[in-house]
N, C-alpha and C positions, 0 to 999 in steps of 0.2 A: 127639503131642509138642507142647507149648505153644510158640507163637511168641514170640520175644524182642520186648519192647517197647522202641522207641527212646527214650532219655532225652530230656528237653526240651532239654538242652544238654550239650555236651561241652567241657571246658576243656583246652587244650593250649598248648604254646609253639612258636613257629616255630623250625625247626631251625638257623637261621643267626644271627638277632639275639636270639632269646630273648624276643620280645614275647609278652605274654599274649593269647591268642586264644580265642574261644568259637565253637563250631559250634552253630547254633540253627535250628529250623524256625519261621519267622515268617510270620504271615498277610500276604497281599499288601496288604491295606488298611492295614497298619501300616508299609508301605515307601513312600518317596518319593525321587526323584532329587535329588541335591545341586544347588543353584541355578546354580552356575557350571560345570555339565556342558555339553559340546558338544551341538549339536542332533542328535537321533537320525536315523539313515538308515533309511528305510522298506525299502529293499532288504535291508539287514543284518538287520532285524527279521524279514522274510519268510524269509530264508535260515535263521535260527535256528529259526523255527517249523517249517520243513521238517525240520531236523535233529532237533528234539524229537519230531516225529511218527514219525520212523524209528527212533530209538534211545532216546528218553526224555530227561528233564531230568537232566543229570549234573553240571553245573558250578555251584557256589554263587556267589552275588553277595557282594561285599565291602561291609560297612556299618559305620557308627558309630552309637552311641546318640544319639538326638536328645532324647527325653523319656522318662525312666525311668518316670514315673508312668503315662503313657499307652501305654507299650510301643512308641513310635515310633522308626524308624530311618531314616537317610539312606544311600542307595546311593552309594558313591564309585567303584565299579567294577562294571559289569554292567548298565547301563541297558537295553541292547538285549535281554539275556536276560530282564530284568524285563518289558519291554514285550511280548516274544514270549509269555511265560508268561501275562500278562493276556489277550492276544488268544485264547489257547487255553483260557481259563477255569480255569487252575490257581489254587488258593486259597491254597496255602502253598508257600514256597520255602526251600530250604536256604541259610543265610547264614553267613558268617564275620564275627563282630563283632570289629573291631580297635580299638586304643586311639584315644581322641578326637582326638589330635593328628594322626592320619593324614588327617583331613578336609582339612587345609590342604596336604597333599601329593598331593591327588587327581590332579593332572595327570600326575605321575610314575607313578602306578599304573594309568592308563587305558591298558590294553594291548590292547583289542579291535582297534584299528587306529591307525596313526600319525596324529597330528593334523597338519594343514597349518598354515602360518604364521598364516593368518587365525584359525583355531580356537584356536591357542595364544595369540594376542593377546587374543581375546575372553575366554578362560578366565582369563588372567593379570590382565586389567583388572577382571574381576568379583571375583576373589579379592582384589586390591588394594583395591577399594572396600569389601569386607567388613572388612578390617583397618582401613581409614580410618574406618569407622563405629564399630567396636568398640574400636579402640586408636589414636585419632588422635595421641596423644603418643608412639607408638612410632617409633623412628628407622628411616628407610627402609633403612639399611645394617645393621640388626640381624641377628643370626644367624637369628632366626625368619623374617624376610622372605626372606633369602637361601636358606634351606632350603625355603621354601614356593613361591617363584616361580622357575621354571627360568632365565629371563633377564629382567632388569628392562626391557630395551628392548621386550619383548613388551607391557608395560604402555603404553609410549609409543605403540606401534603400535595397541594396542587403542583408545586415545583417538582416534587418527587414523581408524581404521576406523569408529568411531561417527559421525564426521563425513562420511566418504566411503568407502563399501564397496569402491570400485574402486581404492583405493590399491594400488600395486604393491609390497607389503611385502617380497616375496622379493628384489626388486631392491635394496632399501635395507638388507637384513640385513647384508651384508658390511661396509657403512659403519658401521652402528650397533654392530657388534661392537667397533669401535675407539674409540668415543666415548661411548656411552650406558651409564653405570654407575650404581649406587646413589649417591644424594647423602646427605651427612651432615646430614640435617634430619629433624625430626618429619614424619610423614605429612601432617598438615594443611597444612604449608608445602611439602613435597616435591611434592605433587600439582600445585601451581601450576607448578613447574618442568617436570613431565611435560607439562602442557597447553601450555606455551610451546614445548617441544621438538616436540610433536605438530603444532603450528601450522607450524613450519618444515618438517617432513616434508611437510605438505599443500601448502605453497608450492612446495617443490622438485618434488613430484609433478605439480603443475599445469604447470610448465615442461616436465617430461619428457613429459607427455601432448601438449602443443602441439608440441614438437619432433618427437615421434613422428608426429603428423599430417602435418607437412611432409615428413618422410622417406617416409611412405607415398605422398604425392602424387608424389614423385620416382620412386617405384617400386622403392625399395631396402629395403622392410620385411621383417623376419623375426621369429619369436616371441621372440628374445632381445634385441631392439633396445633395450628399456627398460634392461636390465642394461648394455648397451654405452654407452648415452647417459650413464648415471650413472658408469660407469667412466671415460669421457672427461672428465667434469666434476669427478671426485673429485680434490681437490688433494693428498690424502695417500694415494693408492692404493698407493704403494710403501713407506709408512712403517708399521713393525710396532708400534711402541710406542703405547700409548693416547694419544689427542689430545683436546683440549677440544671439547665438542659444539658450542658456539656458534661457535667459531673455524672448525671444519670446515664447518658448514652455511652460515655466512655466505659463505665463499669458494665453496662448492659452488653456492649459489643465484646468485651473481654469474657464475660460469662458465656456468651454464645459461641465464642471460639472454643471454650472448654467443652461446651455441650456438643459441638460437632465431633469432638474426639470420643465423647462418652454418651451417645444418645440413649443408651440403656438406662442411665440414671434419670433422664427426663421421663422415660416411660414408667419407671418404677415409682417416681413421685406422683405422676398423673394417676396411675392405677391405685396408689395408696389413698389419694384424695377422693377417688370415686367410690371407695369401699364404705 
C-alpha cells in the first residue's frame, strides 16, 4: 500500500476568530526569530531537546511571512522549540503561518512562559521603536498601538531599563498604572515624553536605592522594602482615578528626598502597618 504524501501546505481557519491559517513544513534555514523576542533560556532549550528525544517533535512554531520571494519567515512564538530543533540537527519544522498583523501582537502570543516585567518592558520598547521607525506619524493613542503593546508604561520602563538594568520596575508598576497612559501625539513627539518620564523613574529609583541602603544599615531590610518605600512616598496611593504623571512623580520625588533624610519614619510606618 502506497504511503500518503504530506501536502506542502494545508489551509484552514482558526475555530474561534476565523483567521486564515496555513500549516507548512519549512526549512530551518528559512526561519528566524523576531527581533523583539525575549532572550532565550538555555535551560528551557535543553528541556525541550530532552522532550524531543523522548517523544519526537510535535508542536508547530507560529510564524509570519517575512519575504515571499525568498521564502523567509519570522517566528513569533516558539523560539525555544526552534533553537532546540537546530541543536538536534532537524532540517525542517512544521509551522503555522498566521496573518502578518500578528507580528505586532507577538508579546500576547508568547505562551512558553510568562514574561517578567523587565522582559515585557524590553519587548514593548523594541516594538515601540519599530513603529517609530516605520510609522513616525502614527498617534501613540491609536488603536494599532493599543492593540500591539500590552501596557504603554512598559515602554517607559523599557527606556529606563536601557539606562539602568537594576531599576526596580515591579515596585513602580502599581504607581505607573495610575498615571502613565498613551499620549495624544505622533510617535516622533510622544517618544520624547516617554524619555522624560523614564528620567523621572530613574531619579525616583536612585532615591529609593539610597534610602534602602540606609535602612539596610539600620538592620531593618527585607525583600519588599523597595515596594514599601515607594508606598510610603506615593502621594496618591489611596486615589483610584487616573492622575497626571508629572504631578504624581514630582511629589513622589520630593517625598523620597525627605525620606532619605528620615529613613526611620519609613521604618516606623512599615512596622505599624505590619502589626
